[in-house]
C-alpha positions as CSV (number, residue, x, y, z in Angstrom):
1,M,26.8,135.9,62.6
2,A,29.6,138.2,63.9
3,A,29.1,139.6,67.4
4,V,28.6,143.3,67.6
5,V,29.8,145.1,70.7
6,G,27.1,146.4,72.9
7,I,25.1,143.4,74.1
8,E,25.4,142.5,77.8
9,H,23.7,139.7,79.7
10,P,22.8,139.8,83.4
11,R,24.8,137.5,85.7
12,R,24.3,136.1,89.1
13,P,26.3,137.7,92.0
14,G,28.6,134.7,92.3
15,E,29.3,134.6,88.6
16,Y,29.9,138.4,88.5
17,L,32.3,138.2,91.4
18,A,34.2,135.3,89.8
19,L,34.3,137.3,86.5
20,V,35.7,140.4,88.2
21,L,38.4,138.4,90.0
22,A,39.3,136.6,86.8
23,V,39.7,139.9,85.0
24,A,41.8,141.3,87.8
25,A,44.1,138.3,87.8
26,C,44.6,138.5,84.1
27,Y,45.3,142.2,84.3
28,Y,47.8,141.7,87.1
29,G,49.6,138.9,85.3
30,A,49.8,140.9,82.1
31,G,51.1,143.9,84.1
32,R,53.9,141.9,85.6
33,L,54.9,140.5,82.2
34,G,54.9,144.1,80.8
35,L,57.1,145.4,83.5
36,L,59.8,142.9,82.5
37,L,60.3,145.0,79.3
38,E,60.6,148.4,81.1
39,L,62.7,151.3,79.9
40,S,63.8,154.5,81.8
41,V,62.8,157.8,80.2
42,E,63.6,161.1,82.1
43,G,63.9,159.1,85.3
44,A,60.4,157.5,84.9
45,V,59.9,153.8,84.2
46,V,57.8,153.1,81.2
47,T,57.0,150.0,79.1
48,P,57.1,150.0,75.3
49,I,54.3,147.4,75.3
50,Y,51.8,147.5,78.2
51,P,49.7,144.3,77.8
52,P,47.1,145.1,80.5
53,T,45.5,147.7,78.2
54,G,44.9,145.0,75.6
55,V,43.6,142.6,78.2
56,A,41.2,145.3,79.6
57,V,39.8,146.3,76.2
58,A,39.3,142.6,75.2
59,A,37.6,141.8,78.5
60,L,35.2,144.8,78.1
61,L,34.4,143.8,74.6
62,V,33.7,140.1,75.4
63,F,32.1,140.4,78.9
64,G,30.6,143.9,78.8
65,L,31.3,147.2,80.6
66,G,30.2,145.6,83.9
67,C,33.5,144.0,84.5
68,W,35.3,147.3,84.9
69,P,35.9,146.8,88.7
70,G,38.2,143.9,87.7
71,I,40.4,146.3,85.7
72,T,40.6,148.8,88.6
73,L,41.5,146.0,91.0
74,G,44.1,144.6,88.7
75,A,45.7,148.0,88.2
76,F,45.7,148.5,92.0
77,L,47.5,145.2,92.4
78,V,50.1,146.2,89.8
79,V,50.8,149.4,91.7
80,L,50.9,147.6,95.0
81,S,53.6,145.3,93.7
82,L,55.7,148.3,92.8
83,T,55.3,150.8,95.6
84,T,53.3,151.7,98.7
85,P,50.1,153.4,97.2
86,G,48.9,156.7,98.5
87,L,45.9,158.9,97.8
88,D,47.5,160.1,94.5
89,V,47.2,156.5,93.2
90,L,43.4,157.1,92.7
91,A,44.1,159.3,89.7
92,L,46.3,156.5,88.2
93,L,43.5,154.0,88.7
94,V,41.0,156.3,87.2
95,G,43.2,156.6,84.1
96,H,43.8,152.9,83.7
97,T,40.1,152.2,84.0
98,A,38.6,155.1,82.0
99,A,40.9,154.6,79.0
100,P,39.7,151.0,78.1
101,V,36.1,151.9,79.0
102,C,36.2,154.9,76.6
103,A,37.8,152.7,74.0
104,V,34.9,150.3,74.1
105,L,32.3,153.1,74.1
106,L,34.0,154.5,70.9
107,L,34.0,151.1,69.3
108,R,30.3,150.7,70.1
109,R,29.6,153.9,68.2
110,A,31.5,152.5,65.3
111,R,29.5,149.2,65.3
112,F,32.7,147.3,65.9
113,R,32.6,143.5,65.4
114,T,34.9,141.3,67.5
115,D,35.7,138.9,64.6
116,L,37.8,141.7,63.0
117,R,36.7,140.5,59.5
118,R,36.2,144.0,58.1
119,L,38.6,146.8,57.3
120,R,36.5,149.2,59.3
121,D,36.9,147.1,62.4
122,G,40.7,147.2,62.1
123,V,40.7,151.0,61.5
124,A,38.3,151.5,64.5
125,L,40.6,149.4,66.8
126,V,43.7,151.4,65.7
127,F,42.4,155.0,65.7
128,L,39.6,154.9,68.2
129,A,40.6,152.3,70.8
130,A,44.4,152.6,70.6
131,F,45.3,156.1,69.5
132,T,42.4,158.1,70.9
133,A,41.3,156.3,74.1
134,M,44.8,155.7,75.4
135,L,45.4,159.5,75.5
136,I,43.4,159.4,78.8
137,S,45.7,157.0,80.7
138,A,48.9,158.6,79.3
139,T,47.8,162.2,80.2
140,L,46.5,161.3,83.7
141,G,49.5,159.1,84.5
142,T,52.2,161.6,83.3
143,G,50.3,164.6,84.8
144,L,50.2,162.8,88.2
145,L,54.0,162.3,88.0
146,V,54.5,166.0,87.4
147,L,52.1,167.1,90.2
148,T,53.7,164.8,92.7
149,D,57.2,166.1,91.8
150,K,58.3,162.6,90.6
151,L,58.9,164.1,87.1
152,A,60.3,167.4,86.1
153,P,57.9,169.5,83.9
154,Q,60.4,169.6,81.0
155,G,60.3,165.8,80.8
156,F,56.5,165.7,80.5
157,W,56.3,165.2,76.7
158,A,59.0,162.5,76.5
159,V,57.3,160.4,79.2
160,W,53.8,161.1,77.9
161,L,54.8,159.9,74.4
162,A,56.4,156.7,75.8
163,W,53.4,156.0,78.1
164,W,50.8,156.7,75.3
165,V,52.6,154.5,72.7
166,G,53.1,151.7,75.3
167,D,49.3,151.6,76.2
168,A,48.4,151.9,72.5
169,M,50.7,149.0,71.6
170,G,49.0,146.8,74.2
171,V,45.7,147.4,72.4
172,L,47.1,146.9,68.9
173,I,48.8,143.6,69.6
174,V,47.1,142.0,72.7
175,T,43.5,142.8,72.0
176,P,43.3,141.2,68.5
177,L,45.2,138.2,69.7
178,L,42.8,137.6,72.6
179,L,39.7,138.1,70.4
180,L,41.1,135.7,67.9
181,L,41.8,133.1,70.5
182,R,38.3,133.4,71.8
183,G,36.8,132.7,68.4
184,A,39.3,130.0,67.3
185,R,38.2,126.5,66.6
186,W,39.9,123.8,68.8
187,P,41.6,121.7,67.6
188,P,42.6,123.9,64.7
189,P,42.3,122.6,61.2
190,M,45.2,120.6,59.9
191,A,45.4,122.3,56.5
192,R,48.7,124.1,55.7
193,W,50.5,122.8,58.7
194,K,53.7,122.5,56.7
195,E,53.5,126.1,55.6
196,A,52.7,127.2,59.2
197,T,55.7,125.3,60.5
198,A,57.9,126.9,57.8
199,L,56.7,130.4,58.8
200,A,57.3,129.7,62.5
201,V,60.8,128.5,61.8
202,A,61.6,131.4,59.5
203,A,60.3,133.9,62.2
204,C,62.3,132.2,64.9
205,L,65.5,132.5,62.8
206,L,65.0,135.8,61.1
207,V,63.5,138.0,63.8
208,P,66.4,137.5,66.4
209,L,68.9,138.1,63.6
210,A,67.1,141.4,62.6
211,A,66.8,142.5,66.2
212,Y,70.4,141.8,67.3
213,S,72.3,142.4,64.1
214,S,74.9,145.2,64.4
215,V,73.6,146.4,61.0
216,S,70.1,147.8,61.1
217,M,68.0,145.0,59.6
218,L,64.7,145.4,61.4
219,F,63.0,145.9,58.0
220,L,63.5,142.2,57.3
221,V,60.5,141.3,59.4
222,Y,58.0,143.0,57.0
223,P,58.2,140.2,54.4
224,L,57.3,137.7,57.2
225,I,54.4,139.8,58.3
226,I,53.2,140.0,54.7
227,W,53.6,136.3,54.3
228,A,51.7,135.6,57.5
229,A,48.9,138.0,56.5
230,L,48.4,136.6,53.0
231,R,48.3,133.0,54.1
232,F,47.0,133.0,57.7
233,E,45.3,136.4,57.9
234,L,45.1,138.1,61.2
235,V,46.1,135.3,63.5
236,G,49.4,134.8,61.6
237,S,50.4,138.4,61.3
238,V,49.6,139.2,64.9
239,L,51.7,136.4,66.3
240,V,54.6,137.4,64.1
241,A,54.2,141.0,65.2
242,L,54.0,140.0,68.9
243,L,57.2,138.0,68.6
244,T,59.0,140.8,66.7
245,S,57.9,143.5,69.2
246,V,59.0,141.5,72.2
247,L,62.4,140.7,70.8
248,A,62.9,144.3,69.6
249,T,62.0,145.6,73.0
250,I,64.5,143.2,74.7
251,A,67.2,144.3,72.2
252,A,66.4,148.0,73.0
253,T,66.6,147.3,76.7
254,D,70.0,145.7,76.2
255,R,71.1,148.5,73.9
256,A,72.0,145.8,71.2
257,G,71.5,145.6,67.5
258,A,70.0,148.7,65.9
259,F,69.8,150.4,69.3
260,T,73.5,150.4,70.0
261,G,75.0,153.8,70.8
262,L,71.7,155.6,71.0
263,S,70.6,157.8,73.9
264,R,67.6,156.8,76.1
265,I,65.3,159.1,74.2
266,G,66.7,157.8,70.9
267,V,66.2,154.2,71.9
268,M,62.6,155.0,73.0
269,L,61.8,156.9,69.8
270,E,63.2,154.3,67.4
271,L,61.6,151.4,69.3
272,Q,58.2,153.0,69.4
273,A,58.3,154.0,65.8
274,F,59.2,150.5,64.7
275,N,56.6,148.8,67.0
276,G,53.9,151.2,65.9
277,A,54.6,150.9,62.2
278,M,54.8,147.1,62.4
279,A,51.6,146.7,64.4
280,L,49.7,149.0,62.0
281,T,51.0,147.0,59.0
282,A,50.0,143.7,60.5
283,L,46.6,144.7,61.6
284,L,45.4,146.8,58.7
285,L,46.9,144.5,56.0
286,S,45.3,141.5,57.6
287,A,41.9,143.3,57.8
288,V,42.1,144.2,54.1
289,I,43.0,140.7,53.0
290,T,40.2,139.1,55.2
291,E,37.6,141.6,53.9
292,Q,38.5,140.8,50.3
293,R,38.3,137.1,50.9
294,N,35.0,137.4,52.6
295,T,33.7,139.5,49.6
296,R,34.9,136.9,47.2
297,R,33.3,134.1,49.1
298,S,30.0,136.1,49.2
299,V,30.2,136.6,45.4
300,E,30.9,132.9,44.8
301,K,28.1,131.9,47.0
302,A,25.6,134.3,45.3
303,C,26.8,132.9,41.9
304,Q,26.3,129.3,43.0
305,E,22.8,130.1,44.3
306,L,21.9,131.8,41.0
307,V,23.1,128.7,39.1
308,E,20.9,126.5,41.3
309,V,17.9,128.7,40.7
310,L,18.4,128.7,36.9
311,E,18.9,124.9,36.9
312,H,15.6,124.5,38.9
313,L,13.7,126.8,36.4
314,T,15.1,125.0,33.3
315,A,14.3,121.6,34.8
316,G,10.5,122.3,35.0
317,D,7.7,120.9,32.9
318,S,7.3,123.9,30.6
319,P,6.9,123.0,26.9
320,P,9.9,123.2,24.8
321,P,10.2,126.4,22.7
322,R,8.9,126.1,19.1
323,P,11.3,126.7,16.3
324,Y,11.3,129.9,14.3
325,P,8.2,129.8,12.1
326,G,8.9,129.1,8.4
327,P,6.7,129.9,5.3
328,A,4.6,126.7,5.9
329,D,3.8,127.7,9.4
330,A,2.7,131.1,8.2
331,D,0.4,129.6,5.5
332,E,-1.1,127.3,8.1
333,R,-2.0,130.2,10.5
334,S,-3.6,132.1,7.6
335,G,-5.8,129.1,6.6
336,R,-4.3,129.0,3.0
337,D,-2.8,126.0,1.3
338,P,0.8,126.2,0.5
């Protein structure tokens, strides 16, 4: 049965400390990876994809809200690796911690299931965890930059939009991937390995071409995402979306391909629009396909059980049905000779 968010189990102090440190280490590692894809907007450094938000939401979904100190510690380590922290960093840590916590609380209200086999789970992850909860971290972070005079007030909305979309993209791409890896069977089944290899080769050839072509060809990745979703459901579409998003971000950082000649704001807007549309397509399309397949399996199972019940009833010792009575039978019942 699918796990529903909201069940937590008590842990021993040693186990809890190890869990907090593990979450902090994963958050810090994801933060360092995300900073490799940084962009400059209005003099502020932002990341089009911020993986730590996805790591934080996944950790809270799997281990419960009690692991939130690991998120705060990981965020502090990321800030410490960039600059000397002051008292103003407390607001930043509150934003990075409160956003994923609120995301999980909203998902609990929506009865979210971590197997992502229902369309409502994909919709909840997109609109509650990613789009709504990440408003907290973007607003607190950008507001802190303005209050500390590190950002001009007129640049607030451009940085806020980039911050919000980066945090939301981390939830849209990283959280489903981690949840799927947690529930995956190892080793994976050998079925359709040839098709999976063909999809991987096609993605490795087509995605760099689409990202770095002088002609805008980013739309070519959508047939790959549809193929991956139809044949491999969420795990295939998320992996293709992750590869595409990373390569598109690298191309945007290098001002190559479709991002050649654009201003910094233009690069950020085009990249964020593409990443958001692609992630939404991959997640929601996969959720619809998975739900339809589960419904079909349920109907097939119910039909099979019904057939078994009918076979059992017809195989009993009940007497065979009499034929339709003729004139002789009617005379016999009336006691008269024919």
